[in-house]
C-alpha positions as CSV (number, residue, x, y, z in Angstrom):
1,M,110.1,70.8,103.4
2,Q,113.6,70.4,101.9
3,L,114.3,72.0,98.7
4,T,117.7,72.6,96.6
5,T,119.5,75.8,96.0
6,S,119.3,75.2,92.7
7,Q,114.8,74.7,93.1
8,L,114.7,78.1,94.6
9,Q,114.1,79.7,91.4
10,S,111.7,76.9,89.3
11,K,109.6,76.3,92.9
12,H,108.9,79.6,94.7
13,K,105.3,79.2,94.8
14,A,105.9,75.8,96.7
15,L,107.9,77.7,99.0
16,V,105.2,80.3,99.6
17,E,102.4,77.5,100.2
18,A,104.3,75.8,102.7
19,L,105.0,79.0,104.4
20,K,101.5,80.1,103.9
21,R,100.7,76.1,106.0
22,G,103.3,77.1,108.5
23,E,106.0,74.6,107.5
24,K,109.1,75.5,108.1
25,V,111.3,74.8,104.8
26,E,115.0,73.6,104.5
27,I,117.0,74.4,101.8
28,T,120.3,72.3,101.1
29,Y,123.6,72.5,98.9
30,H,125.1,69.7,97.7
31,G,123.2,67.2,100.4
32,R,124.0,69.4,103.4
33,I,121.1,71.8,105.3
34,L,122.1,75.4,104.1
35,G,119.5,77.0,105.8
36,V,116.1,76.5,107.2
37,V,113.1,79.2,105.9
38,H,110.5,79.7,109.1
39,P,106.9,81.3,108.7
40,A,107.0,84.6,110.3
41,T,105.1,84.2,113.8
42,P,102.3,87.3,113.8
43,A,103.0,90.5,115.6
44,S,100.9,90.9,118.5
45,I,98.7,94.3,117.2
46,D,97.7,96.6,119.6
47,T,94.0,97.1,118.1
48,K,92.4,100.1,120.7
49,A,96.2,101.5,119.5
50,Q,95.7,101.2,115.6
51,A,92.5,102.4,115.5
52,A,93.0,105.4,117.6
53,A,95.8,106.0,114.7
54,M,93.5,105.9,112.2
55,A,90.9,107.8,113.1
56,D,93.3,110.5,113.9
57,F,95.1,110.1,110.6
58,F,91.9,110.0,108.1
59,G,90.5,112.7,110.5
60,M,92.6,115.4,110.4
61,H,90.8,117.7,108.0
62,R,87.8,117.5,109.3
63,D,88.1,121.0,111.1
64,A,89.1,122.4,107.4
65,P,86.3,125.0,105.2
66,I,86.4,122.3,102.2
67,D,83.4,121.5,100.9
68,T,84.7,118.7,98.4
69,V,87.8,117.0,97.5
70,E,87.3,118.3,93.8
71,D,87.0,122.1,95.1
72,E,90.0,121.6,97.0
73,L,92.5,119.6,94.1
74,R,90.7,122.8,91.4
75,G,91.8,125.1,94.1
76,I,95.6,123.8,94.6
77,R,95.8,123.3,90.2
78,S,94.7,126.7,89.9
79,N,98.0,127.9,91.7
80,R,100.2,125.8,89.3
81,R,98.6,127.1,86.5
82,G,99.7,130.7,87.4
83,L,103.3,129.6,88.5
84,R,103.7,128.7,84.9
85,D,103.2,132.2,83.2
86,L,106.3,133.2,84.8
């Protein structure tokens, strides 16, 4: 696909759709190729390491003595009320 620099603003959706299809897009300026936009290559993701990191993050408060989120928020907010009176 080829787009001129003046078309970039009006046809940005076509650019995005071409990249989603895996096409490269040439950007021209006064009939000369100024640059080429390539679709991103998918990064190699270590799914086991990512799953372990997510489990650590979301389980970081599992040992805390909190019954519900509402109780925890109520406790945090009660301290702010006391500060306003100072």
